[in-house]
C-alpha positions as CSV (number, residue, x, y, z in Angstrom):
1,M,67.0,207.4,117.7
2,I,64.6,209.6,116.4
3,Q,61.7,208.2,117.4
4,L,62.5,208.2,121.5
5,F,62.1,212.0,120.0
6,G,59.2,211.2,119.1
7,F,57.9,209.6,122.4
8,L,59.2,212.3,124.2
9,G,56.8,214.0,122.3
10,L,54.6,212.2,122.8
11,V,54.6,210.9,126.5
12,L,55.3,215.2,127.3
13,I,51.8,216.1,125.2
14,A,50.0,213.2,127.0
15,A,50.9,214.0,130.2
16,A,50.3,218.3,129.6
17,W,46.5,216.8,129.2
18,A,46.3,214.4,131.9
19,V,47.3,217.2,134.4
20,N,44.1,219.7,132.9
21,I,41.9,217.3,133.3
22,L,43.2,215.2,136.4
23,R,42.8,219.8,137.9
24,R,39.7,219.6,137.3
25,S,40.3,222.4,135.2
26,P,36.7,223.5,133.3
27,P,37.2,221.8,129.7
28,P,37.5,223.4,126.2
29,P,34.2,225.0,125.2
30,L,32.0,222.2,123.3
31,D,32.3,223.4,119.8
32,L,36.2,223.2,120.2
33,T,36.0,220.2,121.7
34,I,33.4,218.6,119.3
35,L,35.9,219.8,116.9
36,Y,38.9,218.8,118.3
37,F,37.5,214.7,119.3
38,L,36.6,214.2,115.2
39,G,40.0,215.3,114.3
40,S,41.9,213.9,116.2
41,V,40.5,210.5,115.4
42,S,40.5,211.6,112.1
43,L,43.7,211.6,112.8
44,T,44.5,208.2,114.2
45,I,42.9,206.7,111.6
46,Y,45.8,208.4,109.1
47,A,48.1,208.2,111.3
48,A,47.4,204.3,111.2
49,L,46.9,203.7,108.0
50,I,50.3,205.2,107.2
51,G,51.9,203.4,109.6
52,D,53.2,205.8,112.0
53,A,53.7,204.1,115.2
54,V,53.7,208.0,117.5
55,F,51.7,209.8,115.5
56,T,49.2,206.8,115.8
57,A,50.1,206.6,119.6
58,L,49.9,210.5,120.1
59,N,46.2,210.7,118.4
60,A,44.5,208.0,119.8
61,L,46.0,209.4,122.9
62,S,44.7,212.4,122.2
63,S,41.5,211.5,121.1
64,A,40.6,209.5,124.8
65,L,41.9,212.5,126.2
66,S,39.6,214.7,124.6
67,F,37.0,212.5,124.8
68,I,37.1,212.8,128.8
69,N,36.7,217.1,127.8
70,L,33.9,215.9,126.3
71,V,32.3,213.7,128.6
72,R,32.8,216.8,130.8
73,A,32.3,219.6,128.4
74,L,28.9,217.8,128.5
75,R,28.2,217.4,132.1
76,L,28.5,220.8,133.1
77,K,26.8,221.7,130.2
78,T,23.8,219.3,131.2
79,G,24.2,220.7,134.6
80,T,25.2,217.1,136.0
81,A,28.6,217.7,136.7
82,G,29.2,215.7,139.8
């Protein structure tokens, strides 16, 4: 039952990030995006190592969505946004 709250939070947080990307809102600044991506990857590894399924999934999704923002930010910086 407790994990249900964790998975609900995971879905809501991931949905908020996805909506932001789908709305084509501008990505956060590149330096922030890089730090967030690297932090998310590190936390994914940590959560997997301690066996926490909820936070492994949340941080894996966070890593994937922040990677999308990283690509978007790089495209804007290089002028190849399309």
